[in-house]
Predicted model as a PDB file, atoms N, CA, C, CB and O in Angstrom, pLDDT in the B-factor column:
MODEL        1                                                                  
ATOM      1  N   MET A   1       4.571  27.842  41.971  1.00 60.00           N  
ATOM      2  CA  MET A   1       6.147  27.256  42.102  1.00 60.00           C  
ATOM      3  C   MET A   1       7.019  28.128  42.682  1.00 60.00           C  
ATOM      4  CB  MET A   1       6.834  26.919  40.764  1.00 60.00           C  
ATOM      5  O   MET A   1       7.362  29.150  42.087  1.00 60.00           O  
ATOM      6  N   HIS A   2       7.386  27.877  43.673  1.00 64.00           N  
ATOM      7  CA  HIS A   2       8.041  28.776  44.645  1.00 64.00           C  
ATOM      8  C   HIS A   2       9.638  28.728  43.908  1.00 64.00           C  
ATOM      9  CB  HIS A   2       7.909  28.125  46.451  1.00 64.00           C  
ATOM     10  O   HIS A   2      10.131  27.601  43.875  1.00 64.00           O  
ATOM     11  N   TYR A   3      10.353  29.691  43.407  1.00 74.00           N  
ATOM     12  CA  TYR A   3      12.108  29.329  43.124  1.00 74.00           C  
ATOM     13  C   TYR A   3      12.875  28.772  43.984  1.00 74.00           C  
ATOM     14  CB  TYR A   3      12.963  30.431  42.906  1.00 74.00           C  
ATOM     15  O   TYR A   3      13.939  28.297  43.586  1.00 74.00           O  
ATOM     16  N   ASP A   4      12.544  28.703  45.272  1.00 77.00           N  
ATOM     17  CA  ASP A   4      13.220  28.327  45.913  1.00 77.00           C  
ATOM     18  C   ASP A   4      12.901  26.932  46.641  1.00 77.00           C  
ATOM     19  CB  ASP A   4      13.415  29.273  46.503  1.00 77.00           C  
ATOM     20  O   ASP A   4      13.509  25.863  46.590  1.00 77.00           O  
ATOM     21  N   ARG A   5      11.585  27.355  47.427  1.00 76.00           N  
ATOM     22  CA  ARG A   5      10.995  26.679  48.092  1.00 76.00           C  
ATOM     23  C   ARG A   5       9.709  25.817  47.367  1.00 76.00           C  
ATOM     24  CB  ARG A   5      10.735  27.510  49.073  1.00 76.00           C  
ATOM     25  O   ARG A   5       8.962  26.230  46.479  1.00 76.00           O  
ATOM     26  N   SER A   6       9.698  24.371  48.095  1.00 74.00           N  
ATOM     27  CA  SER A   6       8.595  23.430  46.773  1.00 74.00           C  
ATOM     28  C   SER A   6       7.916  23.217  48.143  1.00 74.00           C  
ATOM     29  CB  SER A   6       9.252  21.606  45.516  1.00 74.00           C  
ATOM     30  O   SER A   6       7.403  22.101  48.054  1.00 74.00           O  
ATOM     31  N   CYS A   7       7.643  23.745  49.415  1.00 83.00           N  
ATOM     32  CA  CYS A   7       7.155  23.111  50.799  1.00 83.00           C  
ATOM     33  C   CYS A   7       6.029  24.145  51.107  1.00 83.00           C  
ATOM     34  CB  CYS A   7       8.434  23.012  52.128  1.00 83.00           C  
ATOM     35  O   CYS A   7       6.412  25.314  51.067  1.00 83.00           O  
ATOM     36  N   VAL A   8       4.811  23.959  51.385  1.00 87.00           N  
ATOM     37  CA  VAL A   8       4.593  24.965  52.284  1.00 87.00           C  
ATOM     38  C   VAL A   8       5.092  25.287  53.332  1.00 87.00           C  
ATOM     39  CB  VAL A   8       3.753  24.968  52.561  1.00 87.00           C  
ATOM     40  O   VAL A   8       5.474  26.410  53.661  1.00 87.00           O  
ATOM     41  N   TRP A   9       5.138  23.686  54.314  1.00 89.00           N  
ATOM     42  CA  TRP A   9       5.526  23.887  55.673  1.00 89.00           C  
ATOM     43  C   TRP A   9       6.977  25.065  55.645  1.00 89.00           C  
ATOM     44  CB  TRP A   9       5.898  22.209  56.364  1.00 89.00           C  
ATOM     45  O   TRP A   9       6.970  26.044  56.390  1.00 89.00           O  
ATOM     46  N   ASP A  10       7.819  24.865  54.960  1.00 89.00           N  
ATOM     47  CA  ASP A  10       9.286  25.768  54.730  1.00 89.00           C  
ATOM     48  C   ASP A  10       8.747  26.857  54.507  1.00 89.00           C  
ATOM     49  CB  ASP A  10      10.382  25.429  53.507  1.00 89.00           C  
ATOM     50  O   ASP A  10       8.891  27.434  55.584  1.00 89.00           O  
ATOM     51  N   GLU A  11       8.173  27.601  53.780  1.00 89.00           N  
ATOM     52  CA  GLU A  11       7.423  28.343  53.322  1.00 89.00           C  
ATOM     53  C   GLU A  11       6.534  29.511  54.341  1.00 89.00           C  
ATOM     54  CB  GLU A  11       6.725  27.450  52.637  1.00 89.00           C  
ATOM     55  O   GLU A  11       6.162  30.624  53.970  1.00 89.00           O  
ATOM     56  N   VAL A  12       6.324  28.887  55.728  1.00 92.00           N  
ATOM     57  CA  VAL A  12       5.957  29.432  56.790  1.00 92.00           C  
ATOM     58  C   VAL A  12       6.966  29.718  57.895  1.00 92.00           C  
ATOM     59  CB  VAL A  12       5.028  28.726  57.178  1.00 92.00           C  
ATOM     60  O   VAL A  12       6.969  30.578  58.776  1.00 92.00           O  
ATOM     61  N   LEU A  13       8.090  28.442  57.496  1.00 93.00           N  
ATOM     62  CA  LEU A  13       8.525  28.888  58.205  1.00 93.00           C  
ATOM     63  C   LEU A  13       9.548  30.121  58.477  1.00 93.00           C  
ATOM     64  CB  LEU A  13       8.658  28.121  58.414  1.00 93.00           C  
ATOM     65  O   LEU A  13       9.965  30.712  59.472  1.00 93.00           O  
ATOM     66  N   GLN A  14       9.729  30.196  57.086  1.00 92.00           N  
ATOM     67  CA  GLN A  14      10.487  31.137  56.605  1.00 92.00           C  
ATOM     68  C   GLN A  14      10.298  32.603  56.388  1.00 92.00           C  
ATOM     69  CB  GLN A  14      10.727  30.731  55.698  1.00 92.00           C  
ATOM     70  O   GLN A  14      11.149  33.485  56.498  1.00 92.00           O  
ATOM     71  N   ASN A  15       8.552  32.759  55.936  1.00 92.00           N  
ATOM     72  CA  ASN A  15       8.067  33.746  56.379  1.00 92.00           C  
ATOM     73  C   ASN A  15       7.766  34.648  57.530  1.00 92.00           C  
ATOM     74  CB  ASN A  15       7.524  33.572  56.089  1.00 92.00           C  
ATOM     75  O   ASN A  15       7.299  35.787  57.536  1.00 92.00           O  
ATOM     76  N   LYS A  16       8.430  33.283  59.227  1.00 95.00           N  
ATOM     77  CA  LYS A  16       8.154  34.241  60.366  1.00 95.00           C  
ATOM     78  C   LYS A  16       9.837  34.154  60.705  1.00 95.00           C  
ATOM     79  CB  LYS A  16       6.840  33.661  61.755  1.00 95.00           C  
ATOM     80  O   LYS A  16      10.256  34.440  61.826  1.00 95.00           O  
ATOM     81  N   ARG A  17      10.502  33.838  59.891  1.00 95.00           N  
ATOM     82  CA  ARG A  17      12.121  34.212  59.932  1.00 95.00           C  
ATOM     83  C   ARG A  17      12.130  35.445  59.878  1.00 95.00           C  
ATOM     84  CB  ARG A  17      13.077  33.706  58.822  1.00 95.00           C  
ATOM     85  O   ARG A  17      12.312  36.139  60.878  1.00 95.00           O  
ATOM     86  N   LEU A  18      11.928  35.929  58.664  1.00 94.00           N  
ATOM     87  CA  LEU A  18      11.401  36.697  58.212  1.00 94.00           C  
ATOM     88  C   LEU A  18      10.778  38.367  58.503  1.00 94.00           C  
ATOM     89  CB  LEU A  18      10.868  35.977  58.033  1.00 94.00           C  
ATOM     90  O   LEU A  18      10.950  39.487  58.021  1.00 94.00           O  
ATOM     91  N   ASN A  19       9.937  37.707  59.639  1.00 94.00           N  
ATOM     92  CA  ASN A  19       8.961  38.845  59.990  1.00 94.00           C  
ATOM     93  C   ASN A  19       8.241  39.516  58.770  1.00 94.00           C  
ATOM     94  CB  ASN A  19       9.743  39.971  60.753  1.00 94.00           C  
ATOM     95  O   ASN A  19       7.706  40.622  58.707  1.00 94.00           O  
ATOM     96  N   LYS A  20       8.342  38.781  58.054  1.00 89.00           N  
ATOM     97  CA  LYS A  20       7.167  39.321  57.006  1.00 89.00           C  
ATOM     98  C   LYS A  20       5.681  39.469  57.136  1.00 89.00           C  
ATOM     99  CB  LYS A  20       7.172  38.551  55.973  1.00 89.00           C  
ATOM    100  O   LYS A  20       5.226  40.308  56.358  1.00 89.00           O  
ATOM    101  N   TYR A  21       4.723  38.825  57.981  1.00 91.00           N  
ATOM    102  CA  TYR A  21       3.720  38.945  58.021  1.00 91.00           C  
ATOM    103  C   TYR A  21       3.779  38.826  59.851  1.00 91.00           C  
ATOM    104  CB  TYR A  21       2.987  38.008  56.989  1.00 91.00           C  
ATOM    105  O   TYR A  21       4.726  38.388  60.505  1.00 91.00           O  
ATOM    106  N   ASN A  22       2.600  39.303  60.329  1.00 94.00           N  
ATOM    107  CA  ASN A  22       2.146  39.086  61.477  1.00 94.00           C  
ATOM    108  C   ASN A  22       2.059  37.248  61.751  1.00 94.00           C  
ATOM    109  CB  ASN A  22       0.741  39.941  61.505  1.00 94.00           C  
ATOM    110  O   ASN A  22       1.744  36.328  60.995  1.00 94.00           O  
ATOM    111  N   HIS A  23       2.530  37.287  63.287  1.00 95.00           N  
ATOM    112  CA  HIS A  23       3.175  35.317  62.803  1.00 95.00           C  
ATOM    113  C   HIS A  23       1.385  34.343  63.087  1.00 95.00           C  
ATOM    114  CB  HIS A  23       5.111  34.327  64.795  1.00 95.00           C  
ATOM    115  O   HIS A  23       1.100  33.176  62.823  1.00 95.00           O  
ATOM    116  N   SER A  24       0.375  35.656  63.818  1.00 95.00           N  
ATOM    117  CA  SER A  24      -0.527  34.743  64.296  1.00 95.00           C  
ATOM    118  C   SER A  24      -1.718  34.763  62.581  1.00 95.00           C  
ATOM    119  CB  SER A  24      -1.304  35.448  66.139  1.00 95.00           C  
ATOM    120  O   SER A  24      -2.681  34.068  62.256  1.00 95.00           O  
ATOM    121  N   ALA A  25      -1.117  35.714  62.009  1.00 94.00           N  
ATOM    122  CA  ALA A  25      -1.710  35.870  60.731  1.00 94.00           C  
ATOM    123  C   ALA A  25      -1.356  34.659  59.610  1.00 94.00           C  
ATOM    124  CB  ALA A  25      -1.234  37.263  60.224  1.00 94.00           C  
ATOM    125  O   ALA A  25      -2.193  34.453  58.730  1.00 94.00           O  
ATOM    126  N   ILE A  26      -0.222  33.925  59.636  1.00 93.00           N  
ATOM    127  CA  ILE A  26       0.484  33.254  59.010  1.00 93.00           C  
ATOM    128  C   ILE A  26      -0.317  31.458  59.812  1.00 93.00           C  
ATOM    129  CB  ILE A  26       2.287  33.881  59.271  1.00 93.00           C  
ATOM    130  O   ILE A  26      -0.845  30.498  59.250  1.00 93.00           O  
ATOM    131  N   ASP A  27      -0.065  31.708  61.078  1.00 94.00           N  
ATOM    132  CA  ASP A  27      -0.655  30.606  61.501  1.00 94.00           C  
ATOM    133  C   ASP A  27      -1.862  30.156  61.453  1.00 94.00           C  
ATOM    134  CB  ASP A  27      -0.480  30.537  62.388  1.00 94.00           C  
ATOM    135  O   ASP A  27      -2.147  28.976  61.250  1.00 94.00           O  
ATOM    136  N   GLU A  28      -2.853  31.286  61.680  1.00 94.00           N  
ATOM    137  CA  GLU A  28      -4.236  31.089  61.115  1.00 94.00           C  
ATOM    138  C   GLU A  28      -4.331  30.850  59.458  1.00 94.00           C  
ATOM    139  CB  GLU A  28      -5.082  32.411  61.507  1.00 94.00           C  
ATOM    140  O   GLU A  28      -5.265  30.064  59.297  1.00 94.00           O  
ATOM    141  N   GLN A  29      -3.822  31.160  58.322  1.00 93.00           N  
ATOM    142  CA  GLN A  29      -3.836  30.774  57.272  1.00 93.00           C  
ATOM    143  C   GLN A  29      -3.286  29.641  57.305  1.00 93.00           C  
ATOM    144  CB  GLN A  29      -3.441  31.504  56.524  1.00 93.00           C  
ATOM    145  O   GLN A  29      -4.099  28.873  56.789  1.00 93.00           O  
ATOM    146  N   PHE A  30      -2.321  29.042  57.628  1.00 93.00           N  
ATOM    147  CA  PHE A  30      -1.956  27.665  57.776  1.00 93.00           C  
ATOM    148  C   PHE A  30      -2.640  26.243  57.774  1.00 93.00           C  
ATOM    149  CB  PHE A  30      -1.504  27.711  58.713  1.00 93.00           C  
ATOM    150  O   PHE A  30      -2.672  25.147  57.213  1.00 93.00           O  
ATOM    151  N   HIS A  31      -3.258  27.154  58.968  1.00 93.00           N  
ATOM    152  CA  HIS A  31      -4.163  26.039  59.405  1.00 93.00           C  
ATOM    153  C   HIS A  31      -5.926  26.207  58.750  1.00 93.00           C  
ATOM    154  CB  HIS A  31      -4.106  26.109  61.242  1.00 93.00           C  
ATOM    155  O   HIS A  31      -7.005  25.619  58.682  1.00 93.00           O  
ATOM    156  N   PHE A  32      -5.537  26.893  58.546  1.00 93.00           N  
ATOM    157  CA  PHE A  32      -7.101  26.411  57.172  1.00 93.00           C  
ATOM    158  C   PHE A  32      -6.856  26.203  56.337  1.00 93.00           C  
ATOM    159  CB  PHE A  32      -8.189  27.206  56.585  1.00 93.00           C  
ATOM    160  O   PHE A  32      -7.822  25.836  55.668  1.00 93.00           O  
ATOM    161  N   TYR A  33      -5.075  26.209  55.332  1.00 90.00           N  
ATOM    162  CA  TYR A  33      -5.018  25.108  54.615  1.00 90.00           C  
ATOM    163  C   TYR A  33      -4.819  23.631  54.907  1.00 90.00           C  
ATOM    164  CB  TYR A  33      -4.289  25.373  53.971  1.00 90.00           C  
ATOM    165  O   TYR A  33      -4.998  22.757  54.059  1.00 90.00           O  
ATOM    166  N   GLN A  34      -4.449  23.413  56.124  1.00 90.00           N  
ATOM    167  CA  GLN A  34      -4.795  22.419  56.780  1.00 90.00           C  
ATOM    168  C   GLN A  34      -5.707  21.501  56.904  1.00 90.00           C  
ATOM    169  CB  GLN A  34      -4.779  22.676  57.428  1.00 90.00           C  
ATOM    170  O   GLN A  34      -5.639  20.279  56.771  1.00 90.00           O  
ATOM    171  N   SER A  35      -6.717  22.315  57.216  1.00 90.00           N  
ATOM    172  CA  SER A  35      -8.095  22.027  57.966  1.00 90.00           C  
ATOM    173  C   SER A  35      -8.870  21.682  55.915  1.00 90.00           C  
ATOM    174  CB  SER A  35      -8.954  24.038  59.354  1.00 90.00           C  
ATOM    175  O   SER A  35      -9.762  20.939  55.503  1.00 90.00           O  
ATOM    176  N   ASP A  36      -8.076  22.513  55.317  1.00 89.00           N  
ATOM    177  CA  ASP A  36      -8.469  21.823  53.888  1.00 89.00           C  
ATOM    178  C   ASP A  36      -7.959  21.069  53.062  1.00 89.00           C  
ATOM    179  CB  ASP A  36      -8.672  22.454  53.144  1.00 89.00           C  
ATOM    180  O   ASP A  36      -8.163  21.019  51.850  1.00 89.00           O  
ATOM    181  N   GLY A  37      -7.240  20.426  53.735  1.00 87.00           N  
ATOM    182  CA  GLY A  37      -6.860  18.668  53.386  1.00 87.00           C  
ATOM    183  C   GLY A  37      -5.532  18.914  52.717  1.00 87.00           C  
ATOM    184  O   GLY A  37      -5.114  18.064  51.930  1.00 87.00           O  
ATOM    185  N   LEU A  38      -4.451  20.602  53.095  1.00 86.00           N  
ATOM    186  CA  LEU A  38      -2.965  20.274  52.304  1.00 86.00           C  
ATOM    187  C   LEU A  38      -2.366  19.267  52.998  1.00 86.00           C  
ATOM    188  CB  LEU A  38      -1.849  21.510  52.237  1.00 86.00           C  
ATOM    189  O   LEU A  38      -2.564  19.199  54.211  1.00 86.00           O  
ATOM    190  N   VAL A  39      -1.885  18.719  52.619  1.00 82.00           N  
ATOM    191  CA  VAL A  39      -0.776  17.542  53.356  1.00 82.00           C  
ATOM    192  C   VAL A  39       0.747  18.027  53.060  1.00 82.00           C  
ATOM    193  CB  VAL A  39      -0.964  15.765  52.575  1.00 82.00           C  
ATOM    194  O   VAL A  39       0.848  19.128  52.518  1.00 82.00           O  
ATOM    195  N   LYS A  40       1.716  17.455  53.303  1.00 81.00           N  
ATOM    196  CA  LYS A  40       2.961  18.487  53.328  1.00 81.00           C  
ATOM    197  C   LYS A  40       3.680  17.484  52.478  1.00 81.00           C  
ATOM    198  CB  LYS A  40       3.777  18.989  54.962  1.00 81.00           C  
ATOM    199  O   LYS A  40       3.591  16.257  52.492  1.00 81.00           O  
ATOM    200  N   PHE A  41       4.341  18.201  51.805  1.00 69.00           N  
ATOM    201  CA  PHE A  41       5.057  17.733  50.131  1.00 69.00           C  
ATOM    202  C   PHE A  41       5.938  16.527  50.690  1.00 69.00           C  
ATOM    203  CB  PHE A  41       6.315  19.212  49.139  1.00 69.00           C  
ATOM    204  O   PHE A  41       6.616  16.486  51.717  1.00 69.00           O  
ATOM    205  N   ASN A  42       5.735  15.590  49.740  1.00 66.00           N  
ATOM    206  CA  ASN A  42       6.434  14.274  50.014  1.00 66.00           C  
ATOM    207  C   ASN A  42       7.284  14.199  48.689  1.00 66.00           C  
ATOM    208  CB  ASN A  42       5.343  12.891  50.264  1.00 66.00           C  
ATOM    209  O   ASN A  42       6.674  14.013  47.636  1.00 66.00           O  
ATOM    210  N   ASP A  43       8.803  14.346  48.673  1.00 64.00           N  
ATOM    211  CA  ASP A  43       9.408  14.831  47.473  1.00 64.00           C  
ATOM    212  C   ASP A  43      10.070  13.147  47.361  1.00 64.00           C  
ATOM    213  CB  ASP A  43      10.602  16.440  47.632  1.00 64.00           C  
ATOM    214  O   ASP A  43      11.120  13.038  46.729  1.00 64.00           O  
ATOM    215  N   SER A  44       9.527  12.028  47.897  1.00 67.00           N  
ATOM    216  CA  SER A  44      10.217  10.663  47.608  1.00 67.00           C  
ATOM    217  C   SER A  44       9.060  10.254  46.512  1.00 67.00           C  
ATOM    218  CB  SER A  44      10.432   9.473  49.121  1.00 67.00           C  
ATOM    219  O   SER A  44       8.916   9.060  46.776  1.00 67.00           O  
ATOM    220  N   GLY A  45       8.178  10.537  45.467  1.00 59.00           N  
ATOM    221  CA  GLY A  45       7.554  10.165  44.992  1.00 59.00           C  
ATOM    222  C   GLY A  45       6.611   9.449  45.578  1.00 59.00           C  
ATOM    223  O   GLY A  45       5.679   9.998  44.993  1.00 59.00           O  
ATOM    224  N   GLN A  46       6.101   8.687  46.243  1.00 58.00           N  
ATOM    225  CA  GLN A  46       5.150   8.342  47.068  1.00 58.00           C  
ATOM    226  C   GLN A  46       3.404   8.556  46.929  1.00 58.00           C  
ATOM    227  CB  GLN A  46       5.628   8.948  48.082  1.00 58.00           C  
ATOM    228  O   GLN A  46       2.418   7.823  46.859  1.00 58.00           O  
ATOM    229  N   GLN A  47       3.703  10.051  46.936  1.00 55.00           N  
ATOM    230  CA  GLN A  47       2.449  10.190  47.239  1.00 55.00           C  
ATOM    231  C   GLN A  47       2.539  11.571  45.592  1.00 55.00           C  
ATOM    232  CB  GLN A  47       2.065  10.710  49.318  1.00 55.00           C  
ATOM    233  O   GLN A  47       3.578  12.183  45.345  1.00 55.00           O  
ATOM    234  N   PRO A  48       1.220  11.745  44.743  1.00 53.00           N  
ATOM    235  CA  PRO A  48       1.361  12.327  43.965  1.00 53.00           C  
ATOM    236  C   PRO A  48       1.659  13.869  44.052  1.00 53.00           C  
ATOM    237  CB  PRO A  48       0.551  11.966  43.450  1.00 53.00           C  
ATOM    238  O   PRO A  48       1.626  14.570  45.064  1.00 53.00           O  
ATOM    239  N   VAL A  49       1.891  14.156  43.047  1.00 52.00           N  
ATOM    240  CA  VAL A  49       2.821  15.873  43.303  1.00 52.00           C  
ATOM    241  C   VAL A  49       1.168  16.740  42.549  1.00 52.00           C  
ATOM    242  CB  VAL A  49       5.127  16.218  41.733  1.00 52.00           C  
ATOM    243  O   VAL A  49       0.800  16.567  41.387  1.00 52.00           O  
ATOM    244  N   LEU A  50       0.493  17.555  43.502  1.00 52.00           N  
ATOM    245  CA  LEU A  50      -0.504  18.541  43.020  1.00 52.00           C  
ATOM    246  C   LEU A  50      -0.178  19.599  42.197  1.00 52.00           C  
ATOM    247  CB  LEU A  50      -1.070  19.099  43.994  1.00 52.00           C  
ATOM    248  O   LEU A  50       0.568  20.504  42.571  1.00 52.00           O  
ATOM    249  N   PRO A  51      -0.780  19.542  40.892  1.00 51.00           N  
ATOM    250  CA  PRO A  51      -0.109  21.342  40.723  1.00 51.00           C  
ATOM    251  C   PRO A  51      -0.810  22.448  41.543  1.00 51.00           C  
ATOM    252  CB  PRO A  51      -0.317  22.018  39.015  1.00 51.00           C  
ATOM    253  O   PRO A  51      -1.909  22.503  42.095  1.00 51.00           O  
ATOM    254  N   SER A  52       0.154  23.250  41.430  1.00 52.00           N  
ATOM    255  CA  SER A  52      -0.595  24.631  42.326  1.00 52.00           C  
ATOM    256  C   SER A  52      -1.919  25.282  41.637  1.00 52.00           C  
ATOM    257  CB  SER A  52       0.589  26.056  42.426  1.00 52.00           C  
ATOM    258  O   SER A  52      -2.781  25.890  42.271  1.00 52.00           O  
ATOM    259  N   CYS A  53      -1.942  25.004  39.931  1.00 48.00           N  
ATOM    260  CA  CYS A  53      -3.265  26.147  39.488  1.00 48.00           C  
ATOM    261  C   CYS A  53      -3.506  24.395  38.578  1.00 48.00           C  
ATOM    262  CB  CYS A  53      -2.827  28.382  38.216  1.00 48.00           C  
ATOM    263  O   CYS A  53      -2.646  23.733  37.997  1.00 48.00           O  
ATOM    264  N   PRO A  54      -4.928  24.098  38.770  1.00 47.00           N  
ATOM    265  CA  PRO A  54      -5.278  22.772  37.572  1.00 47.00           C  
ATOM    266  C   PRO A  54      -5.323  23.935  36.051  1.00 47.00           C  
ATOM    267  CB  PRO A  54      -7.439  21.668  37.985  1.00 47.00           C  
ATOM    268  O   PRO A  54      -5.829  23.633  34.971  1.00 47.00           O  
ATOM    269  N   TYR A  55      -4.726  25.108  36.345  1.00 47.00           N  
ATOM    270  CA  TYR A  55      -5.549  25.707  34.515  1.00 47.00           C  
ATOM    271  C   TYR A  55      -4.632  26.628  33.885  1.00 47.00           C  
ATOM    272  CB  TYR A  55      -7.275  26.830  34.577  1.00 47.00           C  
ATOM    273  O   TYR A  55      -4.665  27.716  34.459  1.00 47.00           O  
ATOM    274  N   PRO A  56      -4.009  26.599  33.136  1.00 48.00           N  
ATOM    275  CA  PRO A  56      -2.689  27.075  32.485  1.00 48.00           C  
ATOM    276  C   PRO A  56      -2.826  29.023  32.928  1.00 48.00           C  
ATOM    277  CB  PRO A  56      -2.729  26.581  30.339  1.00 48.00           C  
ATOM    278  O   PRO A  56      -3.910  29.606  32.939  1.00 48.00           O  
ATOM    279  N   ILE A  57      -1.925  29.480  33.140  1.00 47.00           N  
ATOM    280  CA  ILE A  57      -1.948  30.636  33.639  1.00 47.00           C  
ATOM    281  C   ILE A  57      -2.407  31.508  32.240  1.00 47.00           C  
ATOM    282  CB  ILE A  57      -0.517  30.973  34.382  1.00 47.00           C  
ATOM    283  O   ILE A  57      -1.965  31.127  31.156  1.00 47.00           O  
ATOM    284  N   LEU A  58      -3.259  32.625  32.307  1.00 48.00           N  
ATOM    285  CA  LEU A  58      -3.323  33.524  31.314  1.00 48.00           C  
ATOM    286  C   LEU A  58      -2.719  34.596  31.785  1.00 48.00           C  
ATOM    287  CB  LEU A  58      -4.554  33.788  30.852  1.00 48.00           C  
ATOM    288  O   LEU A  58      -2.712  35.041  32.932  1.00 48.00           O  
ATOM    289  N   ARG A  59      -2.129  35.044  30.672  1.00 49.00           N  
ATOM    290  CA  ARG A  59      -1.810  36.419  30.767  1.00 49.00           C  
ATOM    291  C   ARG A  59      -2.266  37.432  29.981  1.00 49.00           C  
ATOM    292  CB  ARG A  59      -0.696  36.532  30.691  1.00 49.00           C  
ATOM    293  O   ARG A  59      -2.285  36.883  28.879  1.00 49.00           O  
ATOM    294  N   PHE A  60      -2.541  38.238  29.862  1.00 48.00           N  
ATOM    295  CA  PHE A  60      -3.684  39.343  29.336  1.00 48.00           C  
ATOM    296  C   PHE A  60      -2.425  40.718  28.707  1.00 48.00           C  
ATOM    297  CB  PHE A  60      -5.031  40.032  31.104  1.00 48.00           C  
ATOM    298  O   PHE A  60      -1.766  41.260  29.594  1.00 48.00           O  
ATOM    299  N   ASN A  61      -2.210  41.129  27.400  1.00 49.00           N  
ATOM    300  CA  ASN A  61      -1.520  42.031  27.198  1.00 49.00           C  
ATOM    301  C   ASN A  61      -2.349  43.222  27.190  1.00 49.00           C  
ATOM    302  CB  ASN A  61      -0.815  41.798  26.174  1.00 49.00           C  
ATOM    303  O   ASN A  61      -3.393  43.181  26.539  1.00 49.00           O  
ATOM    304  N   LYS A  62      -2.054  44.208  27.777  1.00 49.00           N  
ATOM    305  CA  LYS A  62      -2.380  45.535  27.757  1.00 49.00           C  
ATOM    306  C   LYS A  62      -2.366  46.171  27.016  1.00 49.00           C  
ATOM    307  CB  LYS A  62      -2.007  46.086  28.278  1.00 49.00           C  
ATOM    308  O   LYS A  62      -1.174  46.459  26.911  1.00 49.00           O  
ATOM    309  N   PHE A  63      -3.058  46.859  26.077  1.00 44.00           N  
ATOM    310  CA  PHE A  63      -2.950  47.733  24.726  1.00 44.00           C  
ATOM    311  C   PHE A  63      -3.204  49.295  25.010  1.00 44.00           C  
ATOM    312  CB  PHE A  63      -4.126  47.204  23.577  1.00 44.00           C  
ATOM    313  O   PHE A  63      -3.158  50.106  24.086  1.00 44.00           O  
TER     314      PHE A  63                                                      
ENDMDL                                                                          
END                                                                             
């Protein structure tokens, strides 16, 4: 979960606005996500929200 955005579409636009990465690379990755079944976040509650990761985050301590 992003601290400011919960929609990949918004994140894509923000990364392009900030010129953080090559726009073609962003588009390629975004189209891959869409072809893999990603749908736009619906905050109306009509569609179930899927977690970003189905497994709990494991943290390992360094000794």
